[in-house]
VEXLUMVEX-461169 format. One record per residue (C-alpha): residue in three letters; z, x, y; residue number from 0. Coordinates in steps of 0.02 Angstrom, whole numbers, plus 50000, padded with zeros to 5 digits. Layout:
N
R  aa    zz    xx    yy   i
R ALA     Z     X     Y NUM
...
END
This chain:
289
R  aa    zz    xx    yy   i
R UNK 50150 45166 41656   0
R UNK 50172 45336 41627   1
R UNK 50292 45392 41497   2
R UNK 50441 45489 41539   3
R UNK 50453 45582 41361   4
R UNK 50422 45752 41363   5
R UNK 50355 45743 41202   6
R UNK 50223 45607 41251   7
R UNK 50161 45708 41404   8
R UNK 50015 45772 41366   9
R UNK 49994 45849 41564  10
R UNK 50165 45938 41549  11
R UNK 50105 46128 41603  12
R UNK 50059 46188 41782  13
R UNK 49945 46286 41842  14
R UNK 49976 46455 41928  15
R UNK 49944 46460 42098  16
R UNK 49814 46596 42094  17
R UNK 49735 46452 41943  18
R UNK 49750 46319 42063  19
R UNK 49660 46394 42219  20
R UNK 49521 46443 42102  21
R UNK 49473 46263 42066  22
R UNK 49501 46224 42244  23
R UNK 49364 46369 42295  24
R UNK 49264 46312 42144  25
R UNK 49245 46134 42211  26
R UNK 49259 46167 42383  27
R UNK 49423 46101 42442  28
R UNK 49518 46147 42595  29
R UNK 49636 46008 42633  30
R UNK 49831 45958 42604  31
R UNK 49885 46009 42433  32
R UNK 50000 45850 42422  33
R UNK 50014 45693 42300  34
R UNK 49925 45583 42415  35
R UNK 49777 45445 42409  36
R UNK 49687 45571 42513  37
R UNK 49695 45713 42434  38
R UNK 49653 45615 42253  39
R UNK 49501 45547 42362  40
R UNK 49437 45713 42395  41
R UNK 49479 45774 42239  42
R UNK 49377 45642 42138  43
R UNK 49248 45664 42270  44
R UNK 49198 45856 42269  45
R UNK 49241 45885 42100  46
R UNK 49086 45807 41995  47
R UNK 48975 45888 42151  48
R UNK 49015 46071 42089  49
R UNK 49048 46055 41906  50
R UNK 48925 45962 41810  51
R UNK 48941 45863 41665  52
R UNK 48839 45933 41545  53
R UNK 48832 45937 41338  54
R UNK 48760 46112 41314  55
R UNK 48896 46153 41190  56
R UNK 48860 46028 41051  57
R UNK 48671 46031 41099  58
R UNK 48657 46206 41046  59
R UNK 48793 46174 40881  60
R UNK 48916 46271 40980  61
R UNK 49098 46209 40952  62
R UNK 49188 46132 41117  63
R UNK 49392 46208 41132  64
R UNK 49503 46073 41212  65
R UNK 49659 46212 41229  66
R UNK 49667 46163 41385  67
R UNK 49655 46378 41439  68
R UNK 49472 46363 41379  69
R UNK 49453 46210 41470  70
R UNK 49484 46298 41627  71
R UNK 49399 46476 41601  72
R UNK 49235 46375 41532  73
R UNK 49221 46237 41698  74
R UNK 49306 46372 41843  75
R UNK 49286 46527 41798  76
R UNK 49116 46548 41694  77
R UNK 49032 46420 41809  78
R UNK 48987 46302 41657  79
R UNK 49018 46120 41655  80
R UNK 49066 45993 41509  81
R UNK 49103 45818 41443  82
R UNK 49233 45693 41482  83
R UNK 49369 45764 41390  84
R UNK 49356 45919 41471  85
R UNK 49333 45866 41662  86
R UNK 49459 45753 41642  87
R UNK 49586 45878 41556  88
R UNK 49558 45978 41696  89
R UNK 49575 45867 41835  90
R UNK 49724 45804 41746  91
R UNK 49808 45976 41746  92
R UNK 49776 45975 41935  93
R UNK 49842 45826 41987  94
R UNK 49981 45853 41886  95
R UNK 50020 46010 41967  96
R UNK 50004 45947 42126  97
R UNK 50131 45809 42102  98
R UNK 50041 45660 42052  99
R UNK 50088 45554 41878 100
R UNK 49958 45574 41778 101
R UNK 49918 45506 41595 102
R UNK 49773 45513 41480 103
R UNK 49687 45352 41408 104
R UNK 49555 45318 41318 105
R UNK 49413 45179 41332 106
R UNK 49284 45104 41221 107
R UNK 49089 45122 41319 108
R UNK 48978 45010 41319 109
R UNK 48862 45058 41473 110
R UNK 48684 45051 41414 111
R UNK 48715 44980 41251 112
R UNK 48624 44883 41142 113
R UNK 48695 44701 41142 114
R UNK 48813 44685 41008 115
R UNK 48824 44875 40962 116
R UNK 49014 44933 40957 117
R UNK 49082 45116 40978 118
R UNK 49228 45200 40937 119
R UNK 49354 45244 41090 120
R UNK 49287 45402 41131 121
R UNK 49289 45416 41309 122
R UNK 49431 45499 41423 123
R UNK 49490 45451 41583 124
R UNK 49639 45466 41701 125
R UNK 49797 45340 41758 126
R UNK 49849 45420 41905 127
R UNK 49987 45337 42010 128
R UNK 50018 45343 42189 129
R UNK 50172 45278 42297 130
R UNK 50193 45164 42161 131
R UNK 50011 45099 42127 132
R UNK 49901 45155 41974 133
R UNK 49728 45211 41996 134
R UNK 49606 45252 41869 135
R UNK 49516 45442 41897 136
R UNK 49349 45479 41817 137
R UNK 49249 45621 41842 138
R UNK 49177 45637 41666 139
R UNK 49057 45488 41638 140
R UNK 48892 45583 41672 141
R UNK 48783 45499 41814 142
R UNK 48888 45348 41867 143
R UNK 49050 45473 41864 144
R UNK 49181 45395 42001 145
R UNK 49164 45481 42172 146
R UNK 49322 45396 42204 147
R UNK 49484 45319 42114 148
R UNK 49487 45142 42070 149
R UNK 49632 45025 42099 150
R UNK 49702 44955 41950 151
R UNK 49795 44757 41952 152
R UNK 49661 44725 42097 153
R UNK 49508 44626 42055 154
R UNK 49418 44634 42208 155
R UNK 49237 44746 42233 156
R UNK 49300 44915 42260 157
R UNK 49165 45043 42364 158
R UNK 49166 45213 42321 159
R UNK 49062 45363 42429 160
R UNK 48917 45315 42288 161
R UNK 48939 45144 42202 162
R UNK 49036 44968 42210 163
R UNK 49148 44940 42045 164
R UNK 49268 44813 41992 165
R UNK 49420 44836 41884 166
R UNK 49457 44665 41788 167
R UNK 49624 44634 41678 168
R UNK 49658 44518 41526 169
R UNK 49807 44516 41424 170
R UNK 49818 44734 41462 171
R UNK 49646 44768 41431 172
R UNK 49567 44840 41561 173
R UNK 49364 44819 41593 174
R UNK 49286 44932 41731 175
R UNK 49116 44854 41795 176
R UNK 48986 44932 41917 177
R UNK 48862 44855 42038 178
R UNK 48697 44894 41994 179
R UNK 48556 44796 42131 180
R UNK 48685 44656 42163 181
R UNK 48729 44628 41978 182
R UNK 48886 44683 41875 183
R UNK 48880 44784 41728 184
R UNK 49008 44847 41602 185
R UNK 49055 45030 41589 186
R UNK 49197 45037 41468 187
R UNK 49360 44948 41415 188
R UNK 49536 45006 41395 189
R UNK 49710 44997 41367 190
R UNK 49877 45093 41436 191
R UNK 49919 45169 41281 192
R UNK 49953 45351 41333 193
R UNK 49848 45483 41237 194
R UNK 49868 45662 41179 195
R UNK 49779 45798 41170 196
R UNK 49760 45781 40961 197
R UNK 49686 45612 41014 198
R UNK 49539 45687 41090 199
R UNK 49526 45834 40988 200
R UNK 49461 45729 40848 201
R UNK 49352 45623 40950 202
R UNK 49290 45787 41015 203
R UNK 49249 45846 40851 204
R UNK 49156 45685 40794 205
R UNK 49057 45692 40959 206
R UNK 48998 45875 40908 207
R UNK 48974 45864 40716 208
R UNK 48908 45704 40678 209
R UNK 48722 45683 40641 210
R UNK 48699 45548 40721 211
R UNK 48801 45600 40882 212
R UNK 48674 45604 41058 213
R UNK 48789 45742 41112 214
R UNK 48714 45849 40959 215
R UNK 48524 45775 40974 216
R UNK 48493 45750 41162 217
R UNK 48522 45864 41309 218
R UNK 48631 45773 41446 219
R UNK 48664 45825 41625 220
R UNK 48729 45773 41804 221
R UNK 48789 45801 41950 222
R UNK 48823 45695 42105 223
R UNK 48774 45751 42277 224
R UNK 48806 45676 42443 225
R UNK 48655 45601 42458 226
R UNK 48648 45526 42287 227
R UNK 48648 45588 42095 228
R UNK 48543 45705 41971 229
R UNK 48544 45664 41795 230
R UNK 48434 45737 41659 231
R UNK 48398 45658 41482 232
R UNK 48310 45778 41375 233
R UNK 48139 45836 41477 234
R UNK 48172 45694 41608 235
R UNK 48251 45725 41770 236
R UNK 48311 45571 41866 237
R UNK 48349 45573 42062 238
R UNK 48418 45424 42106 239
R UNK 48477 45399 42312 240
R UNK 48596 45304 42389 241
R UNK 48466 45201 42479 242
R UNK 48415 45135 42323 243
R UNK 48257 45237 42299 244
R UNK 48250 45339 42132 245
R UNK 48124 45468 42046 246
R UNK 48084 45548 41891 247
R UNK 48001 45703 41853 248
R UNK 47933 45758 41673 249
R UNK 47971 45931 41639 250
R UNK 47847 46034 41553 251
R UNK 47898 46211 41496 252
R UNK 48076 46278 41431 253
R UNK 48065 46411 41571 254
R UNK 48072 46254 41700 255
R UNK 48206 46157 41613 256
R UNK 48317 46325 41632 257
R UNK 48289 46348 41802 258
R UNK 48333 46160 41862 259
R UNK 48493 46183 41735 260
R UNK 48516 46328 41832 261
R UNK 48476 46275 42024 262
R UNK 48504 46098 42029 263
R UNK 48659 46075 41911 264
R UNK 48708 46254 41944 265
R UNK 48750 46294 41764 266
R UNK 48785 46473 41721 267
R UNK 48688 46484 41555 268
R UNK 48788 46531 41401 269
R UNK 48719 46686 41314 270
R UNK 48663 46625 41167 271
R UNK 48514 46698 41086 272
R UNK 48454 46521 41020 273
R UNK 48453 46434 41196 274
R UNK 48269 46478 41230 275
R UNK 48182 46400 41052 276
R UNK 48323 46243 41063 277
R UNK 48241 46192 41256 278
R UNK 48060 46209 41157 279
R UNK 48106 46098 41001 280
R UNK 48178 45974 41127 281
R UNK 47996 45980 41242 282
R UNK 47902 45968 41067 283
R UNK 48012 45835 41011 284
R UNK 47987 45732 41176 285
R UNK 47809 45745 41168 286
R UNK 47786 45690 41003 287
R UNK 47890 45549 41019 288
END
């Protein structure tokens, strides 16, 4: 599945040992460093707990640099999070350094879309080979990021630490579905064509700059926990527990919102003079809506 031609490889560089150790420290991983399923499972479980999904850069009108050193510095050294391209570029480079065969793929998202609407292929995921079997790894899908790898070419229900999924395939097109209250819901569809950084950069630029992009309009954060998940959409904080119970809180002030970003989502907030005003504008807009 992974193309062996060097010019078609996205993950063809290796992290220095000290940077790999810093990533492990960032997510709290202290296990064996080898290309095994156990290692992949552990990294995919810990990563979305330590590094939040967040769109602060596009929300603030700041660019998202997908150059790998910039991605590493932002998510590891600077204590920030990011969206799908950043999360999965980081994880893919880590996995490649460990010795996994990895390629980047692109998906068309159907999650929480009005029926009949079609989006471009604007989501990044990873295909990872482990002992001859192919898995999907994806730590960048916000409030439903996988906390365990999903085996491809295996259509039965698959359990992860947080939800049940299944991967269906027809004529080379794969569909990932999630089980919500005994109902299967489509998340996204993808093919097996290797993607390059340039492919992701075009899509990322569109999501950061298009006037109708939700990444510019709405504030979105997510973080998984051993007991469930946190998700923030504008001024609404949702808390989803593994036992099925959920609750929502409405955030009233910009100061409270900043505290949630820092203390629940563990974001080292960027030194942006316009952040406070942008949060106030968001709260005023949602109250008027």
